[in-house]
VOTORLUM-993235 format. One line per field, with one value per residue: residue in one letter; x, y, z of N, C-alpha, C in turn. Coordinates in steps of 0.1 Angstrom, whole numbers, plus 5000, padded with zeros to 4 digits. Example, Ala and Ser with C-alpha at 12.3 -4.5 7.8 and 13.67 -1.06 7.14 Angstrom:
res c(A;S)
nc1 c(5132;5128)
nc2 c(4943;4978)
nc3 c(5078;5071)
cac1 c(5123;5137)
cac2 c(4955;4989)
cac3 c(5078;5071)
cc1 c(5132;5129)
cc2 c(4967;5000)
cc3 c(5078;5079)
END
This chain:
res c(M;G;W;N;I;F;R;R;S;D;A;G;G;A;P;E;Q;K;A;S;V;T;G;R;I;V;A;M;A;S;G;S;G;R;V;V;W;S;P;R;D;T;A;S;L;T;R;Q;G;F;T;G;N;P;I;G;F;R;C;V;K;L;I;A;E;A;A;A;A;V;P;L;V;C;Q;D;A;E;R;R;Y;D;M;H;P;L;L;D;L;V;G;R;P;N;S;G;Q;G;Q;G;A;F;L;E;A;L;Y;G;Q;M;M;L;S;G;D;G;Y;I;E;A;V;S;A;E;P;G;L;P;R;E;L;H;V;L;R;S;D;R;M;S;I;V;P;G;S;D;G;W;P;V;A;Y;D;Y;T;V;A;G;R;K;H;R;F;D;M;T;G;A;P;D;P;I;C;H;L;K;S;F;H;P;Q;D;D;H;Y;G;L;S;P;L;Q;A;A;A;V;A;L;D;V;H;N;S;A;S;S;W;S;K;A;L;L;D;N;A;A;R;P;S;G;A;I;I;Y;K;G;A;D;G;Q;G;S;L;S;P;D;Q;Y;D;R;L;V;F;E;M;E;S;H;H;Q;G;A;R;N;A;G;R;P;M;L;L;E;G;G;L;D;W;K;P;M;G;F;S;P;S;D;M;E;F;H;E;T;K;M;A;A;A;R;E;I;A;V;A;F;G;V;P;P;M;L;L;G;I;P;G;D;A;T;Y;A;N;Y;A;E;A;H;R;A;F;Y;R;L;T;V;L;P;L;A;T;R;V;A;A;D;L;A;W;W;L;S;T;H;L;G;A;R;V;Q;L;K;P;D;L;D;Q;I;P;A;L;A;S;E;R;D;Q;Q;W;Q;R;V;G;R;A;E;F;L;S;A;A;E;K;R;V;L;L;G;L;P;A;Q;A;E;G)
nc1 c(5011;5006;5018;5000;5002;4989;4968;4956;4975;4966;4974;4980;4978;4987;4991;5020;5027;5031;5042;5050;5080;5080;5052;5038;5042;5038;5008;5005;5010;4993;4970;4962;4945;4923;4902;4921;4919;4921;4946;4940;4913;4895;4872;4871;4894;4889;4866;4878;4903;4895;4868;4862;4884;4903;4927;4941;4913;4915;4940;4938;4919;4931;4953;4939;4920;4942;4957;4934;4928;4955;4959;4960;4979;4974;4996;5012;5042;5048;5030;5017;4980;4955;4927;4911;4896;4906;4910;4884;4871;4879;4876;4848;4840;4816;4779;4771;4796;4824;4857;4869;4855;4855;4887;4889;4875;4888;4914;4908;4901;4929;4940;4928;4929;4944;4944;4932;4904;4885;4861;4850;4829;4819;4803;4810;4834;4866;4871;4860;4824;4823;4834;4836;4842;4854;4843;4867;4867;4849;4855;4875;4900;4905;4931;4947;4960;4980;4990;4984;4956;4926;4900;4876;4858;4827;4810;4779;4757;4749;4752;4767;4789;4810;4839;4849;4888;4901;4897;4905;4901;4905;4882;4885;4903;4931;4944;4970;4990;5026;5026;5047;5045;5027;5008;4986;4972;4974;4995;4982;4983;4968;4969;4996;5001;4985;4989;4998;4970;4953;4965;4964;4932;4924;4937;4917;4893;4900;4901;4875;4859;4869;4858;4833;4827;4843;4868;4895;4892;4885;4894;4891;4869;4871;4866;4868;4861;4849;4869;4889;4890;4862;4835;4806;4775;4750;4727;4741;4758;4744;4729;4753;4758;4738;4743;4757;4756;4735;4748;4769;4776;4778;4776;4764;4770;4795;4824;4812;4813;4823;4808;4820;4817;4810;4838;4844;4865;4884;4907;4923;4928;4954;4969;4994;5027;5030;5005;5005;5021;5003;4996;5010;5016;4996;4998;5019;5015;4995;5015;5028;5008;5004;5033;5033;5013;5029;5020;5032;5033;5031;5013;4989;4980;4993;5012;5047;5062;5090;5103;5101;5108;5089;5052;5048;5069;5068;5043;5050;5072;5050;5038;5062;5071;5046;5021;5026;5042;5022;5000;5015;5019;4989;4981;4998;4996;4966;4963;4977;4962;4935;4946;4949;4924;4912;4934;4953;4987;4991;4995;4993;5001;5008;5007;5033;5034;5008;5007;5001;5015;5042;5053;5073;5098;5094;5100;5123;5135;5128;5141;5168;5171;5164;5190;5206;5226;5240;5220;5200;5161;5147;5156;5156;5129;5126;5140;5118;5095;5081;5064;5089;5101;5109;5138;5133)
nc2 c(4989;5021;5052;5074;5112;5131;5122;5120;5111;5084;5075;5068;5092;5128;5144;5157;5190;5216;5247;5282;5301;5326;5330;5336;5362;5378;5375;5389;5413;5418;5423;5408;5387;5397;5406;5417;5445;5452;5476;5494;5506;5486;5485;5516;5515;5501;5518;5536;5531;5512;5508;5536;5542;5541;5532;5515;5499;5484;5474;5453;5438;5430;5413;5396;5382;5369;5357;5336;5328;5312;5274;5248;5217;5190;5168;5142;5127;5108;5107;5125;5141;5135;5131;5136;5136;5162;5183;5178;5192;5219;5225;5229;5249;5254;5257;5279;5289;5285;5270;5292;5317;5316;5312;5341;5359;5351;5355;5389;5397;5393;5413;5436;5439;5423;5404;5366;5347;5319;5293;5259;5236;5210;5180;5157;5136;5141;5156;5187;5198;5223;5251;5285;5319;5346;5377;5403;5423;5417;5396;5391;5383;5362;5358;5336;5326;5319;5332;5322;5321;5313;5318;5326;5356;5367;5388;5400;5429;5433;5409;5381;5350;5327;5314;5279;5275;5253;5228;5203;5194;5229;5247;5274;5288;5307;5331;5354;5383;5393;5414;5438;5450;5437;5411;5396;5401;5411;5427;5448;5459;5484;5498;5499;5521;5543;5568;5575;5568;5591;5614;5607;5608;5633;5650;5641;5649;5674;5677;5677;5693;5713;5712;5709;5735;5753;5757;5774;5805;5808;5834;5867;5897;5932;5965;5994;6028;6061;6079;6063;6044;6026;6016;5990;5996;5983;5973;5972;5954;5930;5928;5921;5896;5882;5879;5868;5842;5835;5837;5831;5804;5772;5745;5746;5770;5771;5789;5809;5845;5876;5902;5934;5968;5998;6004;5981;5951;5925;5897;5872;5845;5817;5783;5781;5771;5757;5746;5730;5711;5697;5679;5655;5651;5638;5615;5604;5596;5575;5557;5549;5541;5517;5502;5496;5472;5457;5457;5464;5495;5497;5480;5491;5510;5537;5561;5573;5551;5534;5510;5486;5466;5463;5451;5426;5417;5434;5424;5393;5397;5405;5380;5364;5381;5388;5376;5346;5340;5348;5329;5304;5305;5307;5285;5265;5267;5264;5239;5226;5228;5216;5192;5183;5178;5158;5139;5127;5136;5161;5181;5210;5233;5256;5252;5253;5250;5251;5282;5307;5330;5325;5309;5308;5309;5284;5272;5271;5261;5231;5226;5228;5211;5186;5188;5177;5153;5142;5137;5114;5106;5106;5124;5147;5146;5155;5182;5196;5200;5179;5150;5125;5094;5058;5046;5033)
nc3 c(4999;4993;5002;5017;5018;5026;5043;5077;5103;5128;5146;5186;5212;5216;5188;5168;5178;5152;5144;5132;5143;5145;5144;5171;5175;5151;5152;5178;5165;5144;5160;5178;5176;5170;5139;5107;5094;5056;5043;5022;5006;4988;4975;4969;4956;4932;4919;4911;4900;4879;4874;4867;4849;4817;4817;4836;4836;4810;4817;4837;4822;4807;4815;4829;4811;4792;4810;4817;4795;4793;4784;4808;4818;4835;4854;4875;4890;4876;4851;4817;4822;4802;4804;4837;4871;4883;4865;4851;4872;4868;4845;4843;4869;4881;4877;4865;4855;4835;4826;4818;4827;4853;4856;4848;4864;4893;4887;4881;4902;4917;4904;4913;4940;4952;4966;4962;4964;4967;4972;4985;4975;4991;4996;5004;5015;4993;4956;4957;4945;4937;4924;4934;4930;4954;4963;4967;4984;5002;5020;5053;5072;5097;5121;5143;5175;5170;5142;5118;5096;5114;5106;5082;5075;5053;5044;5036;5031;5055;5066;5079;5071;5083;5075;5089;5093;5108;5106;5082;5046;5038;5036;5021;4998;4995;4975;4975;4964;4966;4996;5016;5038;5050;5065;5061;5040;5004;4982;4958;4922;4916;4943;4941;4917;4927;4925;4902;4890;4902;4887;4861;4862;4871;4855;4833;4839;4838;4812;4805;4818;4805;4775;4782;4798;4788;4803;4798;4778;4745;4735;4745;4746;4743;4759;4749;4755;4740;4752;4754;4779;4802;4804;4799;4796;4817;4800;4779;4779;4785;4760;4746;4756;4750;4722;4715;4725;4713;4683;4684;4695;4698;4679;4655;4645;4645;4636;4622;4616;4634;4641;4655;4672;4682;4699;4706;4710;4696;4717;4707;4723;4734;4739;4765;4767;4789;4794;4770;4779;4793;4785;4781;4807;4812;4794;4804;4831;4824;4813;4838;4852;4834;4833;4861;4864;4852;4822;4788;4774;4747;4738;4750;4734;4739;4732;4723;4738;4730;4738;4731;4700;4682;4680;4682;4699;4721;4726;4734;4755;4776;4781;4787;4813;4824;4821;4824;4848;4865;4861;4864;4890;4903;4894;4901;4934;4935;4923;4950;4965;4958;4956;4985;4991;4973;4979;4968;4949;4927;4897;4880;4856;4832;4793;4778;4749;4737;4735;4717;4711;4724;4704;4688;4703;4711;4691;4691;4713;4712;4690;4697;4721;4707;4688;4706;4708;4732;4753;4767;4758;4778;4791;4775;4777;4802;4800;4785;4803;4802;4817;4828;4816;4817;4803;4771)
cac1 c(5002;5010;5018;4993;5008;4977;4958;4960;4979;4956;4981;4972;4984;4988;4996;5036;5025;5045;5046;5065;5086;5077;5036;5029;5048;5027;5001;5004;5014;4980;4961;4960;4930;4909;4902;4925;4916;4934;4951;4931;4896;4893;4858;4874;4901;4886;4858;4886;4912;4891;4858;4866;4900;4903;4941;4934;4908;4923;4953;4931;4913;4941;4961;4930;4917;4952;4961;4926;4927;4963;4961;4965;4980;4973;5003;5022;5056;5045;5025;5002;4967;4945;4914;4912;4886;4910;4906;4870;4866;4887;4869;4834;4839;4801;4772;4771;4808;4832;4870;4878;4855;4864;4898;4891;4872;4900;4928;4907;4904;4938;4945;4921;4930;4962;4939;4920;4896;4876;4853;4849;4816;4816;4793;4810;4854;4870;4869;4848;4813;4818;4844;4836;4852;4846;4848;4881;4864;4839;4866;4878;4905;4907;4937;4946;4970;4997;4996;4977;4939;4913;4887;4873;4846;4825;4806;4771;4746;4752;4750;4784;4795;4823;4844;4861;4900;4910;4897;4909;4903;4905;4873;4892;4917;4934;4962;4972;5002;5035;5025;5060;5038;5011;5009;4977;4967;4982;4992;4978;4986;4961;4980;5014;4997;4971;4991;4995;4957;4946;4970;4952;4916;4925;4939;4910;4885;4903;4902;4863;4861;4879;4850;4820;4824;4855;4875;4900;4882;4891;4893;4881;4864;4883;4858;4874;4852;4852;4885;4900;4886;4850;4825;4797;4761;4741;4720;4747;4762;4734;4726;4765;4757;4725;4745;4771;4749;4721;4748;4782;4781;4775;4783;4757;4779;4812;4832;4806;4823;4820;4807;4821;4813;4809;4846;4845;4876;4884;4918;4924;4940;4959;4976;5006;5036;5028;4992;5006;5029;4999;4987;5020;5014;4985;5007;5032;5008;4990;5025;5029;4997;5009;5044;5027;5005;5035;5016;5041;5026;5029;4997;4979;4983;4998;5026;5057;5068;5100;5108;5103;5113;5072;5043;5053;5083;5061;5033;5060;5074;5039;5033;5069;5070;5037;5009;5031;5046;5007;4996;5022;5014;4980;4976;5003;4985;4950;4967;4980;4946;4926;4952;4944;4908;4915;4942;4965;4993;4991;5004;4985;5004;5004;5007;5036;5033;5002;5005;5006;5028;5058;5056;5086;5110;5091;5104;5137;5139;5123;5150;5184;5170;5162;5199;5213;5228;5243;5211;5187;5149;5138;5167;5151;5115;5123;5140;5110;5091;5072;5073;5099;5099;5115;5144;5128)
cac2 c(5001;5036;5060;5089;5123;5141;5111;5116;5099;5072;5065;5075;5102;5138;5147;5167;5203;5224;5261;5296;5306;5340;5334;5343;5376;5384;5368;5400;5427;5422;5430;5396;5375;5406;5410;5428;5452;5458;5491;5501;5509;5483;5495;5528;5516;5498;5522;5551;5529;5502;5514;5550;5548;5532;5523;5503;5489;5479;5465;5442;5430;5424;5406;5384;5373;5365;5343;5325;5312;5303;5260;5239;5205;5179;5157;5142;5123;5099;5109;5135;5130;5139;5129;5135;5144;5178;5189;5183;5203;5230;5229;5235;5247;5255;5258;5289;5295;5275;5276;5307;5332;5314;5321;5357;5365;5352;5369;5401;5403;5397;5423;5447;5439;5415;5389;5364;5337;5303;5286;5246;5235;5200;5174;5144;5135;5143;5168;5196;5198;5232;5262;5298;5333;5352;5388;5402;5434;5415;5392;5397;5373;5362;5353;5329;5329;5314;5342;5317;5324;5304;5318;5341;5362;5368;5398;5409;5432;5431;5395;5373;5337;5322;5299;5275;5269;5250;5214;5198;5203;5239;5250;5287;5288;5323;5334;5365;5391;5397;5424;5437;5451;5430;5395;5388;5408;5409;5441;5449;5468;5494;5506;5511;5529;5552;5585;5580;5573;5602;5620;5605;5610;5644;5651;5635;5656;5688;5685;5669;5705;5726;5712;5714;5750;5763;5760;5784;5810;5810;5848;5879;5912;5941;5976;6011;6042;6071;6082;6051;6036;6029;5997;5985;5999;5966;5972;5969;5939;5922;5926;5912;5882;5873;5880;5857;5828;5831;5839;5824;5795;5762;5736;5751;5789;5774;5797;5822;5857;5885;5919;5942;5981;6004;6004;5965;5947;5905;5894;5858;5836;5803;5780;5785;5756;5748;5740;5718;5697;5691;5663;5647;5645;5625;5601;5595;5590;5563;5548;5546;5526;5501;5498;5492;5464;5449;5455;5470;5507;5497;5472;5495;5521;5547;5566;5575;5540;5526;5500;5471;5471;5456;5451;5413;5413;5432;5410;5385;5401;5405;5373;5364;5391;5389;5367;5336;5339;5349;5318;5291;5303;5306;5267;5253;5273;5256;5223;5220;5228;5209;5179;5185;5174;5145;5126;5128;5148;5163;5193;5221;5239;5262;5240;5263;5245;5257;5297;5315;5342;5322;5293;5310;5308;5272;5258;5269;5252;5218;5219;5228;5198;5177;5183;5172;5138;5134;5137;5104;5108;5107;5136;5158;5152;5168;5198;5203;5199;5167;5138;5116;5078;5053;5039;5018)
cac3 c(5000;4992;5015;5014;5022;5031;5056;5089;5115;5135;5163;5199;5214;5212;5174;5173;5170;5145;5140;5129;5155;5144;5148;5180;5171;5141;5158;5185;5158;5135;5170;5193;5173;5164;5124;5102;5078;5047;5044;5014;5003;4976;4963;4964;4944;4919;4913;4907;4888;4869;4866;4860;4845;4808;4813;4846;4830;4800;4821;4844;4811;4794;4824;4836;4797;4790;4818;4821;4783;4788;4781;4816;4817;4849;4854;4885;4892;4863;4835;4823;4822;4793;4817;4852;4879;4886;4850;4850;4881;4864;4833;4848;4883;4892;4869;4859;4849;4825;4832;4814;4831;4866;4862;4844;4876;4902;4881;4880;4919;4923;4903;4919;4952;4955;4965;4952;4974;4964;4978;4977;4978;4993;4999;5011;5015;4978;4954;4955;4937;4925;4933;4935;4935;4960;4957;4981;4993;5012;5030;5061;5077;5113;5127;5158;5184;5161;5135;5110;5100;5118;5099;5068;5076;5041;5049;5022;5031;5069;5072;5084;5072;5087;5070;5097;5086;5117;5099;5070;5040;5039;5024;5014;4991;4993;4967;4973;4959;4979;5005;5027;5052;5055;5070;5059;5026;4992;4973;4942;4917;4921;4950;4935;4908;4928;4925;4887;4887;4906;4881;4848;4863;4874;4838;4824;4845;4836;4802;4801;4819;4789;4764;4787;4803;4778;4810;4791;4766;4732;4735;4755;4741;4751;4756;4749;4750;4734;4754;4760;4787;4801;4807;4792;4806;4821;4787;4763;4784;4786;4753;4739;4761;4741;4712;4720;4731;4699;4672;4678;4701;4695;4666;4643;4648;4644;4624;4623;4617;4647;4636;4667;4673;4695;4707;4710;4702;4700;4717;4710;4740;4727;4749;4768;4764;4800;4788;4761;4786;4803;4779;4780;4819;4813;4789;4814;4841;4815;4810;4847;4855;4828;4842;4876;4859;4842;4806;4781;4765;4735;4738;4752;4724;4743;4728;4731;4746;4724;4748;4721;4686;4679;4687;4688;4709;4736;4729;4739;4766;4785;4783;4795;4824;4835;4821;4827;4864;4874;4858;4869;4905;4904;4889;4916;4944;4928;4924;4956;4978;4954;4959;4994;4990;4962;4984;4959;4947;4911;4893;4873;4852;4818;4785;4770;4741;4730;4736;4703;4717;4723;4693;4679;4711;4718;4684;4688;4725;4706;4683;4705;4724;4691;4685;4718;4712;4744;4759;4767;4752;4788;4797;4763;4781;4815;4796;4778;4807;4799;4827;4831;4815;4819;4794;4763)
cc1 c(5011;5009;5006;4999;4998;4967;4969;4962;4964;4961;4973;4985;4986;4995;5007;5031;5036;5038;5056;5065;5082;5057;5032;5030;5038;5014;4993;5003;4997;4968;4953;4943;4922;4910;4908;4923;4922;4933;4946;4923;4896;4884;4863;4884;4897;4874;4868;4898;4908;4878;4855;4879;4900;4922;4938;4924;4904;4935;4945;4923;4922;4952;4952;4927;4929;4958;4949;4926;4941;4960;4968;4963;4978;4984;5007;5031;5056;5042;5018;4994;4957;4931;4917;4905;4889;4903;4892;4861;4870;4878;4855;4831;4826;4790;4767;4785;4815;4845;4873;4871;4846;4874;4898;4886;4884;4911;4922;4907;4917;4945;4940;4923;4940;4956;4925;4915;4886;4875;4851;4835;4817;4807;4798;4829;4856;4872;4858;4838;4817;4826;4835;4843;4845;4854;4855;4876;4856;4843;4869;4884;4906;4917;4937;4960;4986;5003;4986;4960;4935;4901;4889;4861;4842;4809;4792;4758;4743;4752;4762;4783;4808;4826;4858;4873;4904;4908;4908;4901;4900;4893;4877;4902;4923;4949;4960;4989;5010;5031;5039;5058;5026;5010;5001;4968;4978;4981;4990;4986;4982;4971;4990;5015;4989;4974;4993;4977;4948;4952;4959;4937;4915;4928;4928;4898;4888;4899;4886;4857;4862;4867;4838;4817;4835;4860;4889;4894;4890;4899;4888;4878;4867;4873;4866;4863;4861;4868;4895;4896;4872;4845;4814;4784;4754;4736;4730;4755;4756;4729;4737;4761;4749;4733;4756;4766;4737;4730;4761;4786;4773;4781;4778;4765;4788;4816;4824;4813;4813;4816;4806;4817;4811;4820;4852;4862;4881;4898;4919;4935;4941;4963;4991;5012;5034;5017;4995;5014;5016;4991;5005;5022;5006;4991;5015;5028;5001;5004;5032;5024;5003;5020;5041;5022;5017;5028;5023;5027;5020;5012;4987;4974;4990;5012;5037;5067;5080;5106;5113;5103;5099;5068;5043;5066;5077;5052;5043;5065;5064;5035;5044;5068;5059;5025;5014;5035;5028;4999;5002;5018;5006;4977;4986;4993;4972;4956;4969;4970;4938;4934;4949;4929;4908;4923;4954;4975;4996;4993;4992;4997;5004;5016;5018;5040;5022;5000;5015;5021;5039;5059;5070;5099;5107;5099;5116;5143;5140;5140;5168;5184;5170;5180;5208;5216;5233;5234;5200;5173;5147;5145;5157;5139;5114;5125;5128;5099;5077;5077;5082;5094;5105;5126;5136;5116)
cc2 c(5013;5043;5073;5099;5125;5131;5117;5108;5096;5072;5073;5086;5116;5139;5160;5176;5211;5237;5268;5297;5319;5343;5342;5356;5382;5384;5387;5412;5430;5422;5417;5390;5385;5404;5420;5428;5458;5474;5499;5497;5498;5485;5506;5527;5513;5505;5535;5548;5518;5504;5526;5551;5540;5528;5516;5497;5477;5469;5455;5436;5423;5415;5390;5375;5365;5353;5331;5320;5307;5288;5257;5226;5199;5164;5153;5135;5114;5095;5122;5130;5142;5137;5127;5140;5160;5186;5192;5195;5217;5237;5234;5234;5250;5258;5267;5298;5285;5282;5289;5316;5331;5319;5338;5364;5367;5363;5382;5409;5406;5407;5439;5450;5431;5406;5385;5349;5327;5295;5272;5239;5219;5193;5162;5143;5133;5156;5175;5193;5210;5244;5273;5303;5339;5365;5391;5415;5431;5404;5400;5383;5374;5352;5348;5336;5327;5322;5335;5319;5306;5304;5327;5344;5369;5378;5400;5411;5428;5417;5388;5357;5337;5309;5295;5268;5260;5230;5212;5191;5219;5245;5267;5285;5304;5325;5348;5369;5391;5410;5427;5442;5449;5417;5389;5390;5409;5425;5442;5461;5480;5506;5511;5519;5543;5561;5582;5578;5584;5615;5620;5606;5623;5651;5650;5645;5670;5691;5687;5689;5717;5724;5712;5728;5759;5771;5772;5787;5808;5824;5858;5890;5922;5958;5988;6017;6049;6075;6075;6042;6038;6015;6000;5989;5985;5962;5969;5954;5929;5917;5917;5899;5879;5872;5869;5839;5826;5832;5831;5816;5782;5755;5743;5767;5785;5777;5806;5833;5864;5897;5923;5959;5985;6005;5987;5958;5931;5906;5881;5854;5822;5796;5784;5773;5753;5740;5729;5707;5693;5676;5653;5642;5635;5613;5596;5593;5576;5553;5537;5535;5514;5498;5494;5476;5451;5445;5466;5480;5507;5487;5480;5513;5537;5553;5573;5565;5534;5514;5484;5477;5469;5454;5434;5408;5416;5423;5395;5383;5402;5394;5365;5364;5392;5379;5354;5328;5339;5334;5307;5293;5300;5289;5260;5255;5262;5241;5218;5221;5219;5192;5177;5175;5158;5134;5121;5137;5150;5172;5199;5229;5245;5253;5256;5263;5253;5271;5303;5321;5337;5310;5301;5309;5290;5262;5260;5263;5234;5217;5223;5214;5185;5172;5178;5162;5129;5133;5119;5110;5111;5123;5150;5163;5161;5180;5206;5203;5192;5154;5134;5106;5073;5047;5030;5018)
cc3 c(4998;5004;5010;5027;5028;5041;5069;5098;5127;5151;5174;5204;5211;5201;5177;5167;5163;5144;5142;5140;5151;5149;5155;5177;5160;5146;5167;5174;5151;5148;5174;5187;5165;5147;5120;5094;5068;5048;5033;5011;4990;4964;4958;4954;4935;4914;4905;4895;4880;4864;4859;4849;4831;4808;4823;4839;4817;4805;4829;4834;4806;4798;4829;4821;4791;4798;4818;4808;4784;4796;4799;4814;4833;4850;4873;4883;4874;4848;4834;4819;4812;4798;4828;4857;4883;4875;4845;4857;4874;4854;4835;4863;4890;4878;4860;4855;4843;4828;4829;4824;4845;4868;4858;4862;4889;4896;4885;4896;4925;4919;4910;4928;4961;4963;4961;4961;4966;4972;4969;4982;4980;4999;5010;5004;4999;4972;4955;4946;4931;4935;4926;4940;4941;4957;4972;4984;5006;5024;5037;5064;5094;5118;5143;5164;5179;5150;5125;5109;5100;5112;5090;5074;5063;5046;5035;5032;5045;5079;5067;5080;5073;5083;5081;5088;5099;5111;5085;5062;5042;5028;5019;5007;4990;4989;4969;4970;4973;4983;5014;5039;5056;5060;5067;5040;5017;4987;4963;4935;4915;4931;4946;4925;4914;4925;4910;4885;4888;4897;4868;4852;4866;4858;4828;4828;4838;4816;4794;4806;4808;4781;4770;4793;4800;4795;4813;4784;4760;4726;4747;4745;4749;4745;4758;4744;4741;4736;4757;4768;4789;4804;4801;4804;4811;4808;4777;4769;4786;4769;4740;4743;4754;4728;4708;4716;4716;4688;4672;4689;4701;4682;4656;4640;4644;4631;4617;4626;4627;4644;4648;4665;4684;4703;4713;4703;4705;4703;4719;4723;4734;4740;4753;4768;4780;4800;4779;4767;4795;4795;4781;4797;4821;4807;4801;4827;4837;4815;4824;4856;4845;4835;4855;4876;4850;4824;4801;4773;4754;4731;4743;4740;4727;4736;4733;4738;4727;4729;4739;4705;4679;4685;4690;4695;4721;4736;4737;4750;4778;4785;4794;4812;4831;4837;4829;4841;4870;4872;4863;4885;4910;4905;4901;4929;4941;4932;4941;4967;4969;4956;4975;4998;4983;4971;4978;4954;4932;4911;4883;4869;4835;4809;4773;4753;4727;4732;4722;4701;4718;4713;4691;4692;4715;4705;4682;4703;4720;4697;4686;4709;4718;4688;4695;4714;4722;4756;4756;4762;4770;4795;4790;4771;4796;4816;4789;4790;4807;4811;4821;4826;4814;4804;4782;4762)
END
């Protein structure tokens, strides 16, 4: 009989207790068992940086959709599976979502908040029947005395549901990004790009005000009386305003000549050099937002970026530096968590052979490995990321 690494010991006596030596210190610093709230308001960041900003919206969508579309393979130490219960579960995690929609929601939550939460719906031991992505802004961690989470509280409309994490397997899989100043929550790209988002949103608001309210007038009407100075009477002023609004404003009157009389003079007003640089400030903020997310500005159509020679090179760098590291880490953590439910160790990893953006790199690698005559077939399979097979 094989040894199941996920089976609990049934031997008598108290089980061996293992805990991090810094766990108690972390628990004390986190509030002695009280709920630790995220230092950032996820709802406000999402509203300002995703639903209210086109650059942030496109960055999140681009990463989430690309990572969700990466094909996954299931394998263990012996072989790669074409059919497996784990693949069936990930392929259709619940009745309302397929694999693409499920993973896109998970990656989107991680981009917006730095945290992703997956709920396992189980009625009996074994793989869960369904998987659901939970909203990060509704979840809070309850740390125990050793610093590790003992429960997760999910709050909706004033009602709270607690997921107990003291048993096994865990009902919640918590995926988080690295945060150097928080022990329980991850750091999102939106938090790192918060200043650039404020600059970009303010620039957009300024442009909208310029169009709607004539934030800078196109010119000024100057009145000079017979003696070279003076002011308009109330009746004259009202008549001038009426003439301007009736005959010289709006798209229908665009370009219509203006007849000035009685000492009136028109002085056009243009944009100063500092005003012309305002557009460059907005583009610089857009580039900073893209950099925070790891998206080449060229893919977003932001002018002025010459980091990559062409679009294909930027696309390949986007997959290598952003999409694949994220998809690989999430697939590994998800596979480990589901393995605790299954009772057997399996792996989920991106299938690099089926990513079009990396086709040229993959062809070169296959050629180099194939020409290496000093390597055995088993060694070549390992180098290509395939499960090892016995010789012959």
